[in-house]
C-alpha atoms as a printed R data frame, in Angstrom:
    type eleno elety resid chain resno      x       y      z
1   ATOM     1    CA   MET     A     1 60.579 125.322 21.418
2   ATOM     2    CA   ILE     A     2 63.657 125.014 23.593
3   ATOM     3    CA   SER     A     3 64.154 121.338 22.733
4   ATOM     4    CA   GLU     A     4 63.810 122.097 19.018
5   ATOM     5    CA   LEU     A     5 66.405 124.844 19.259
6   ATOM     6    CA   GLU     A     6 68.686 122.639 21.325
7   ATOM     7    CA   SER     A     7 68.652 119.977 18.606
8   ATOM     8    CA   VAL     A     8 69.543 122.636 15.987
9   ATOM     9    CA   VAL     A     9 72.417 123.880 18.157
10  ATOM    10    CA   TYR     A    10 73.571 120.270 18.672
11  ATOM    11    CA   SER     A    11 73.487 119.717 14.892
12  ATOM    12    CA   PHE     A    12 75.653 122.789 14.266
13  ATOM    13    CA   GLU     A    13 78.037 121.721 17.023
14  ATOM    14    CA   LYS     A    14 78.484 118.211 15.580
15  ATOM    15    CA   ASN     A    15 78.861 119.459 11.987
16  ATOM    16    CA   LYS     A    16 81.377 122.257 12.517
17  ATOM    17    CA   ASP     A    17 83.282 121.228  9.404
18  ATOM    18    CA   LYS     A    18 80.296 122.025  7.140
19  ATOM    19    CA   VAL     A    19 79.943 125.579  8.440
20  ATOM    20    CA   GLN     A    20 82.130 128.162  6.687
21  ATOM    21    CA   ARG     A    21 82.142 130.710  9.523
22  ATOM    22    CA   PRO     A    22 81.753 130.488 13.292
23  ATOM    23    CA   VAL     A    23 78.151 130.350 14.502
24  ATOM    24    CA   PHE     A    24 76.965 131.760 17.803
25  ATOM    25    CA   PHE     A    25 73.539 130.931 19.237
26  ATOM    26    CA   GLY     A    26 71.828 133.033 21.870
27  ATOM    27    CA   GLN     A    27 68.392 133.241 23.391
28  ATOM    28    CA   LEU     A    28 66.863 136.482 24.575
29  ATOM    29    CA   ILE     A    29 63.852 135.939 26.813
30  ATOM    30    CA   TYR     A    30 61.461 138.857 27.049
31  ATOM    31    CA   SER     A    31 61.273 140.726 30.337
32  ATOM    32    CA   LYS     A    32 60.764 144.309 31.460
33  ATOM    33    CA   GLU     A    33 64.524 144.764 31.887
34  ATOM    34    CA   ASN     A    34 65.321 143.937 28.245
35  ATOM    35    CA   HIS     A    35 62.197 145.471 26.676
36  ATOM    36    CA   ARG     A    36 64.309 148.168 25.004
37  ATOM    37    CA   HIS     A    37 66.312 145.519 23.107
38  ATOM    38    CA   PHE     A    38 63.135 144.095 21.613
39  ATOM    39    CA   ILE     A    39 61.868 147.541 20.591
40  ATOM    40    CA   GLY     A    40 65.293 148.545 19.270
41  ATOM    41    CA   HIS     A    41 65.417 145.564 16.909
42  ATOM    42    CA   GLY     A    42 61.811 145.929 15.794
43  ATOM    43    CA   PHE     A    43 60.400 142.869 17.568
44  ATOM    44    CA   LYS     A    44 56.817 143.775 18.344
45  ATOM    45    CA   THR     A    45 55.819 140.270 19.472
46  ATOM    46    CA   VAL     A    46 57.589 137.114 20.532
47  ATOM    47    CA   PRO     A    47 58.896 134.564 19.642
48  ATOM    48    CA   HIS     A    48 61.220 135.460 16.772
49  ATOM    49    CA   LEU     A    49 64.067 133.519 15.218
50  ATOM    50    CA   THR     A    50 66.690 135.786 13.726
51  ATOM    51    CA   VAL     A    51 69.972 135.383 11.945
52  ATOM    52    CA   SER     A    52 72.657 138.018 11.709
53  ATOM    53    CA   VAL     A    53 75.680 137.431  9.531
54  ATOM    54    CA   MET     A    54 78.857 138.620 11.225
55  ATOM    55    CA   LYS     A    55 80.310 141.854  9.874
56  ATOM    56    CA   MET     A    56 83.507 143.357 11.180
57  ATOM    57    CA   GLN     A    57 82.038 146.853 11.077
58  ATOM    58    CA   ARG     A    58 78.377 147.776 10.951
59  ATOM    59    CA   ASN     A    59 76.980 150.985  9.617
60  ATOM    60    CA   GLU     A    60 74.870 152.828 12.213
61  ATOM    61    CA   ALA     A    61 72.116 153.524  9.668
62  ATOM    62    CA   GLU     A    62 71.958 149.861  8.666
63  ATOM    63    CA   GLU     A    63 69.446 147.590 10.367
64  ATOM    64    CA   PHE     A    64 71.067 144.990 12.612
65  ATOM    65    CA   TYR     A    65 68.557 142.316 11.596
66  ATOM    66    CA   LYS     A    66 67.329 142.519  8.017
67  ATOM    67    CA   GLU     A    67 63.653 141.711  7.458
68  ATOM    68    CA   GLU     A    68 64.501 138.585  5.436
69  ATOM    69    CA   ASP     A    69 66.587 137.326  8.364
70  ATOM    70    CA   LYS     A    70 63.657 137.480 10.815
71  ATOM    71    CA   TRP     A    71 61.169 134.667 11.293
72  ATOM    72    CA   PHE     A    72 58.179 135.450 13.492
73  ATOM    73    CA   VAL     A    73 56.991 132.089 14.802
74  ATOM    74    CA   ARG     A    74 53.206 132.268 14.922
75  ATOM    75    CA   GLN     A    75 51.187 130.343 17.457
76  ATOM    76    CA   ASP     A    76 49.394 128.275 14.809
77  ATOM    77    CA   GLU     A    77 52.560 127.658 12.775
78  ATOM    78    CA   ILE     A    78 54.028 124.187 12.695
79  ATOM    79    CA   TYR     A    79 57.767 124.065 13.074
80  ATOM    80    CA   ASP     A    80 60.293 121.474 14.060
81  ATOM    81    CA   SER     A    81 64.053 121.125 14.183
82  ATOM    82    CA   THR     A    82 64.248 120.450 10.467
83  ATOM    83    CA   LYS     A    83 62.365 123.651  9.537
84  ATOM    84    CA   ILE     A    84 64.444 125.757 11.937
85  ATOM    85    CA   LEU     A    85 67.653 124.180 10.618
86  ATOM    86    CA   GLU     A    86 66.518 124.840  7.045
87  ATOM    87    CA   PHE     A    87 65.951 128.511  7.942
88  ATOM    88    CA   PHE     A    88 69.440 128.834  9.459
89  ATOM    89    CA   ASN     A    89 71.110 126.934  6.600
90  ATOM    90    CA   LYS     A    90 69.463 129.173  4.024
91  ATOM    91    CA   ARG     A    91 70.500 132.372  5.799
92  ATOM    92    CA   LEU     A    92 74.037 131.260  6.673
93  ATOM    93    CA   GLY     A    93 74.788 129.468  3.394
94  ATOM    94    CA   SER     A    94 75.603 126.219  5.179
95  ATOM    95    CA   ASN     A    95 74.515 122.623  4.665
96  ATOM    96    CA   VAL     A    96 74.115 121.210  8.168
97  ATOM    97    CA   GLN     A    97 71.931 118.110  8.483
98  ATOM    98    CA   ILE     A    98 69.901 117.306 11.591
99  ATOM    99    CA   THR     A    99 71.911 115.327 14.125
100 ATOM   100    CA   LEU     A   100 70.329 113.977 17.287
101 ATOM   101    CA   PRO     A   101 72.109 112.745 20.417
102 ATOM   102    CA   PHE     A   102 72.183 108.975 20.919
103 ATOM   103    CA   THR     A   103 70.094 109.235 24.090
104 ATOM   104    CA   THR     A   104 67.318 111.076 22.225
105 ATOM   105    CA   VAL     A   105 67.220 108.422 19.508
106 ATOM   106    CA   LEU     A   106 67.266 105.665 22.122
107 ATOM   107    CA   ILE     A   107 64.401 107.203 24.128
108 ATOM   108    CA   LYS     A   108 62.246 107.800 21.032
109 ATOM   109    CA   ASN     A   109 62.785 104.232 19.847
110 ATOM   110    CA   ALA     A   110 62.033 102.839 23.315
111 ATOM   111    CA   ILE     A   111 58.763 104.804 23.445
112 ATOM   112    CA   PHE     A   112 57.814 103.568 19.965
113 ATOM   113    CA   LEU     A   113 58.536  99.942 20.889
114 ATOM   114    CA   ALA     A   114 56.592 100.275 24.157
115 ATOM   115    CA   ILE     A   115 53.524 101.660 22.338
116 ATOM   116    CA   PHE     A   116 53.784  98.999 19.650
117 ATOM   117    CA   GLY     A   117 54.095  96.258 22.281
118 ATOM   118    CA   ALA     A   118 51.114  97.624 24.224
119 ATOM   119    CA   ALA     A   119 49.045  97.678 21.014
120 ATOM   120    CA   LEU     A   120 49.917  94.044 20.323
121 ATOM   121    CA   ILE     A   121 48.953  93.018 23.861
122 ATOM   122    CA   ILE     A   122 45.652  94.914 23.623
123 ATOM   123    CA   LEU     A   123 44.887  93.350 20.235
124 ATOM   124    CA   LYS     A   124 45.566  89.897 21.691
125 ATOM   125    CA   TYR     A   125 42.949  90.422 24.400
126 ATOM   126    CA   ILE     A   126 40.267  92.083 22.287
127 ATOM   127    CA   ARG     A   127 40.633  89.633 19.389
128 ATOM   128    CA   VAL     A   128 37.544  87.756 20.540
129 ATOM   129    CA   ILE     A   129 35.490  90.952 20.539
130 ATOM   130    CA   MET     A   130 36.813  92.046 17.142
131 ATOM   131    CA   LEU     A   131 35.613  88.796 15.525
132 ATOM   132    CA   GLN     A   132 31.966  89.528 16.392
133 ATOM   133    CA   PRO     A   133 29.945  90.698 13.340
134 ATOM   134    CA   ILE     A   134 27.851  93.099 15.439
135 ATOM   135    CA   VAL     A   135 31.002  95.051 16.393
136 ATOM   136    CA   TRP     A   136 31.916  95.582 12.737
137 ATOM   137    CA   PHE     A   137 28.340  96.536 11.914
138 ATOM   138    CA   ILE     A   138 28.371  99.232 14.632
139 ATOM   139    CA   VAL     A   139 31.807 100.479 13.528
140 ATOM   140    CA   SER     A   140 30.702 100.700  9.883
141 ATOM   141    CA   MET     A   141 27.491 102.568 10.824
142 ATOM   142    CA   VAL     A   142 29.466 105.097 12.892
143 ATOM   143    CA   VAL     A   143 31.925 105.640 10.017
144 ATOM   144    CA   TYR     A   144 29.030 105.991  7.551
145 ATOM   145    CA   ALA     A   145 27.264 108.515  9.799
146 ATOM   146    CA   ILE     A   146 30.432 110.579 10.223
147 ATOM   147    CA   CYS     A   147 31.180 110.641  6.501
148 ATOM   148    CA   THR     A   148 27.650 111.505  5.367
149 ATOM   149    CA   SER     A   149 26.767 113.994  8.103
150 ATOM   150    CA   GLY     A   150 29.162 116.678  6.912
151 ATOM   151    CA   ILE     A   151 31.680 116.385  9.726
152 ATOM   152    CA   VAL     A   152 34.510 115.638  7.303
153 ATOM   153    CA   TYR     A   153 33.485 118.613  5.126
154 ATOM   154    CA   SER     A   154 33.344 120.850  8.205
155 ATOM   155    CA   ILE     A   155 36.800 119.766  9.339
156 ATOM   156    CA   ILE     A   156 38.357 120.288  5.905
157 ATOM   157    CA   HIS     A   157 36.783 123.720  5.356
158 ATOM   158    CA   ASN     A   158 37.034 124.983  8.966
159 ATOM   159    CA   VAL     A   159 33.296 125.526  9.270
160 ATOM   160    CA   PRO     A   160 32.327 126.845 12.737
161 ATOM   161    CA   TRP     A   161 30.093 124.647 14.890
162 ATOM   162    CA   PHE     A   162 27.523 127.435 15.185
163 ATOM   163    CA   LYS     A   163 27.199 131.013 14.048
164 ATOM   164    CA   LEU     A   164 26.127 133.914 16.255
165 ATOM   165    CA   GLU     A   165 25.719 136.606 13.612
166 ATOM   166    CA   ARG     A   166 22.942 137.104 11.084
167 ATOM   167    CA   ASP     A   167 23.280 136.261  7.409
């Protein structure tokens, strides 16, 4: 999650002109020493993403973080820089687009080209095997067995592999 947040911070830094008010990013890592801060703000679990719009004077009775400004990131939730940036843009009323450093783009493109090149080299060497009819017969029988055995249905509907309780 750190790299995703870093790319959001980088995007805000590079697009300062699109942000109407100054933005401050901070990360509070849970420990026994700062447990009271988590309880005080109503964070029962971690991680949370929160946004707090700057006010010159806060009312003591007012919550520091409003419920709509909190995002509890669940373990099974899919998030990326774009979703986090969308959350911040919506809360802050800004229109910052994702901006990645040149080195990140260069590394991702180099990895893609390396994988693509490796796939081409592998295909060159297994071309002889792929032209054999028996290989395609075996592949088609495996695909047929997978599709008709209910595996696809089980994956789509999250059916457990086995059940331990009675019907």
